[in-house]
C-alpha positions as YAML, in Angstrom:
chain: A
units: angstrom
residues:
- id: 1
  name: MET
  ca: [2.83, -38.93, 23.06]
- id: 2
  name: GLY
  ca: [3.39, -39.34, 19.33]
- id: 3
  name: ASN
  ca: [0.57, -36.92, 18.52]
- id: 4
  name: ASP
  ca: [2.05, -34.22, 20.77]
- id: 5
  name: GLU
  ca: [5.27, -34.13, 18.81]
- id: 6
  name: LYS
  ca: [3.45, -33.71, 15.50]
- id: 7
  name: SER
  ca: [1.33, -30.83, 16.82]
- id: 8
  name: LEU
  ca: [4.43, -28.98, 18.03]
- id: 9
  name: ASN
  ca: [6.01, -29.03, 14.57]
- id: 10
  name: LYS
  ca: [3.04, -27.34, 12.91]
- id: 11
  name: SER
  ca: [3.67, -23.74, 12.09]
- id: 12
  name: LYS
  ca: [1.80, -21.01, 10.28]
- id: 13
  name: PRO
  ca: [1.95, -21.12, 6.53]
- id: 14
  name: ARG
  ca: [4.47, -18.80, 4.90]
- id: 15
  name: VAL
  ca: [3.27, -15.58, 3.34]
- id: 16
  name: LYS
  ca: [4.67, -14.16, 0.10]
- id: 17
  name: VAL
  ca: [4.74, -10.37, -0.40]
- id: 18
  name: SER
  ca: [4.14, -9.19, -3.98]
- id: 19
  name: ILE
  ca: [6.75, -6.60, -4.96]
- id: 20
  name: PHE
  ca: [4.47, -5.14, -7.61]
- id: 21
  name: HIS
  ca: [1.67, -4.53, -5.16]
- id: 22
  name: LEU
  ca: [4.13, -3.08, -2.66]
- id: 23
  name: LEU
  ca: [5.29, -0.59, -5.28]
- id: 24
  name: LEU
  ca: [1.67, 0.36, -5.99]
- id: 25
  name: VAL
  ca: [1.12, 1.10, -2.30]
- id: 26
  name: LEU
  ca: [4.31, 3.20, -2.12]
- id: 27
  name: ILE
  ca: [3.47, 5.20, -5.26]
- id: 28
  name: GLY
  ca: [-0.07, 5.82, -4.01]
- id: 29
  name: ALA
  ca: [1.17, 6.98, -0.61]
- id: 30
  name: ASN
  ca: [3.67, 9.35, -2.26]
- id: 31
  name: LEU
  ca: [0.94, 10.89, -4.41]
- id: 32
  name: LEU
  ca: [-1.19, 11.44, -1.36]
- id: 33
  name: MET
  ca: [1.63, 12.96, 0.70]
- id: 34
  name: LEU
  ca: [2.84, 15.28, -2.03]
- id: 35
  name: LEU
  ca: [-0.37, 16.49, -3.69]
- id: 36
  name: THR
  ca: [-3.10, 16.54, -1.10]
- id: 37
  name: PRO
  ca: [-4.87, 19.94, -1.34]
- id: 38
  name: ASN
  ca: [-3.92, 22.38, 1.47]
- id: 39
  name: PHE
  ca: [-1.80, 19.72, 3.27]
- id: 40
  name: GLY
  ca: [0.57, 18.24, 0.66]
- id: 41
  name: MET
  ca: [4.28, 18.93, 0.71]
- id: 42
  name: LEU
  ca: [4.41, 20.24, -2.86]
- id: 43
  name: ASN
  ca: [1.42, 22.48, -2.28]
- id: 44
  name: SER
  ca: [3.27, 24.25, 0.56]
- id: 45
  name: PHE
  ca: [6.06, 25.27, -1.85]
- id: 46
  name: LEU
  ca: [4.30, 25.62, -5.15]
- id: 47
  name: TYR
  ca: [0.85, 26.58, -6.34]
- id: 48
  name: ILE
  ca: [-0.68, 23.57, -8.03]
- id: 49
  name: PRO
  ca: [-4.23, 23.94, -9.41]
- id: 50
  name: ASP
  ca: [-7.01, 21.89, -7.73]
- id: 51
  name: ILE
  ca: [-7.76, 19.91, -10.85]
- id: 52
  name: TYR
  ca: [-4.36, 18.22, -10.58]
- id: 53
  name: THR
  ca: [-4.35, 17.77, -6.83]
- id: 54
  name: TRP
  ca: [-7.79, 16.17, -6.52]
- id: 55
  name: SER
  ca: [-7.17, 13.84, -9.46]
- id: 56
  name: ALA
  ca: [-3.84, 12.84, -7.83]
- id: 57
  name: VAL
  ca: [-5.59, 12.14, -4.54]
- id: 58
  name: ILE
  ca: [-8.16, 9.91, -6.27]
- id: 59
  name: LEU
  ca: [-5.46, 8.13, -8.25]
- id: 60
  name: GLY
  ca: [-3.27, 7.69, -5.14]
- id: 61
  name: GLY
  ca: [-6.15, 6.25, -3.15]
- id: 62
  name: GLY
  ca: [-7.00, 3.87, -5.94]
- id: 63
  name: LEU
  ca: [-3.43, 2.73, -6.22]
- id: 64
  name: MET
  ca: [-3.25, 2.10, -2.47]
- id: 65
  name: VAL
  ca: [-6.49, 0.10, -2.47]
- id: 66
  name: THR
  ca: [-5.35, -1.98, -5.41]
- id: 67
  name: GLY
  ca: [-1.93, -2.52, -3.87]
- id: 68
  name: PHE
  ca: [-3.24, -3.62, -0.48]
- id: 69
  name: ASN
  ca: [-5.76, -5.94, -2.15]
- id: 70
  name: GLY
  ca: [-3.12, -8.32, -3.53]
- id: 71
  name: LEU
  ca: [-0.14, -7.58, -1.27]
- id: 72
  name: TYR
  ca: [-0.01, -10.84, 0.69]
- id: 73
  name: LYS
  ca: [-0.31, -14.29, -0.86]
- id: 74
  name: ASN
  ca: [-0.25, -17.62, 0.99]
- id: 75
  name: LEU
  ca: [2.08, -20.26, -0.35]
...
């Protein structure tokens, strides 16, 4: 009976969310939503040359990958 009480008190370890990595994910997602060629919100209002839009898509994707890589840390 004593072992049953100990096993009930075990819980999952806490997870810490990195604010810096969360900001990287949000900035990357904003770049993708705003500047994606032919679909981005800014491209529907303004003409932005392709050299800027494709580089922003690559940069936004890289920021999202980097942000998701270190977003959660176990304590």
